[in-house]
C-alpha positions in Angstrom: -9.0 59.5 223.7 -10.6 61.3 221.4 -9.4 62.8 218.5 -9.1 67.4 218.1 -9.7 68.4 214.9 -8.5 72.3 214.2 -9.2 73.5 211.5 -6.4 76.5 209.7 -5.1 76.9 213.4 -2.6 79.5 213.9 -0.4 81.2 216.8 -4.1 82.6 218.2 -6.5 81.1 216.9 -8.3 77.8 214.5 -11.5 78.9 212.3 -12.9 76.0 214.4 -12.5 73.1 216.6 -14.3 69.5 216.3 -14.1 67.5 219.4 -16.6 64.5 220.1 -18.9 65.4 217.8 -19.3 69.1 218.2 -18.1 71.6 216.5 -17.0 75.0 217.6 -16.8 77.9 215.7 -14.1 81.0 215.7 -16.2 84.5 215.9 -17.0 85.1 212.2 -17.1 88.7 210.8 -17.1 90.2 207.4 -13.5 90.6 205.2 -15.6 93.1 202.9 -16.6 96.1 205.7 -17.8 98.4 203.2 -21.2 96.7 203.5 -23.6 97.6 205.4 -25.4 95.2 208.6 -27.3 93.0 206.3 -24.5 92.2 203.9 -21.9 91.5 206.5 -24.6 89.4 208.3 -25.1 87.6 205.0 -20.9 87.4 204.5 -20.7 85.7 207.6 -23.4 83.7 207.2 -21.7 82.5 203.8 -18.7 81.6 206.0 -19.8 79.7 209.0 -21.7 77.4 206.1 -18.3 76.8 204.4 -17.2 76.0 208.1 -19.8 73.5 209.0 -19.3 71.9 205.5 -15.9 71.4 205.9 -16.7 69.5 209.2 -19.5 67.4 207.8 -22.2 69.1 209.4 -24.6 72.1 208.3 -27.1 74.3 209.9 -29.8 72.2 210.9 -27.4 71.1 213.4 -27.2 74.9 215.5 -26.9 74.5 218.9 -25.7 77.9 220.4 -25.3 81.3 218.9 -23.6 84.7 220.1 -23.5 87.3 218.0 -21.7 90.6 218.5 -23.0 93.8 217.0 -20.9 97.0 216.9 -24.6 98.9 217.4 -27.8 97.2 219.0 -29.8 99.3 217.3 -28.8 96.8 213.8 -30.6 93.6 216.0 -33.2 94.5 213.9 -31.9 94.4 210.2 -29.8 91.1 211.1 -32.5 89.3 212.5 -34.1 89.8 209.1 -30.8 87.7 207.6 -30.3 85.5 210.4 -33.9 84.4 210.6 -34.2 84.0 206.6 -30.9 81.7 206.8 -32.1 79.2 209.8 -33.9 76.3 209.1 -37.6 76.5 210.2 -38.2 75.5 213.9 -34.3 75.2 213.4 -33.2 78.2 216.0 -30.2 78.0 218.7 -29.9 79.3 222.2 -29.0 82.3 221.3 -27.0 85.9 222.9 -26.8 88.6 220.9 -25.1 92.3 222.5 -23.7 95.7 221.7 -20.1 95.4 221.9 -16.1 97.4 220.7 -15.3 95.6 218.0 -11.4 95.1 217.0 -11.9 96.7 214.0 -14.7 99.5 214.0 -15.7 98.6 210.2 -17.0 95.4 211.7 -21.1 95.7 212.3 -21.7 92.4 213.6 -19.5 89.1 214.7 -21.4 85.4 215.4 -19.5 82.4 216.5 -21.6 79.8 216.9 -21.1 76.0 218.7 -23.3 73.0 216.5 -23.4 69.0 216.7 -22.5 66.7 213.5 
């Protein structure tokens, strides 16, 4: 049986789950909710980088991204930061939609699936 590795699990979720060479990240949000969409996106991507490093992988191994925006009109600003962060030729399959956020100060939430 393959081992399942859970990073910082609690009663509701784990920050990441690794199974069979795949890493599934939680929906990552910014902690500094005073930042604008670009600032929150950068913070989220820094969190993503750290989680991926914990699991021995990185953004060059992205498979899928799900992105939720508080306001879909922020998509262009998000894409500026996102595109600069992505490795050349390494864009994952992606969905980006507007959603009601758990805390209205959250402007973006990003969830990724990555392989090792």
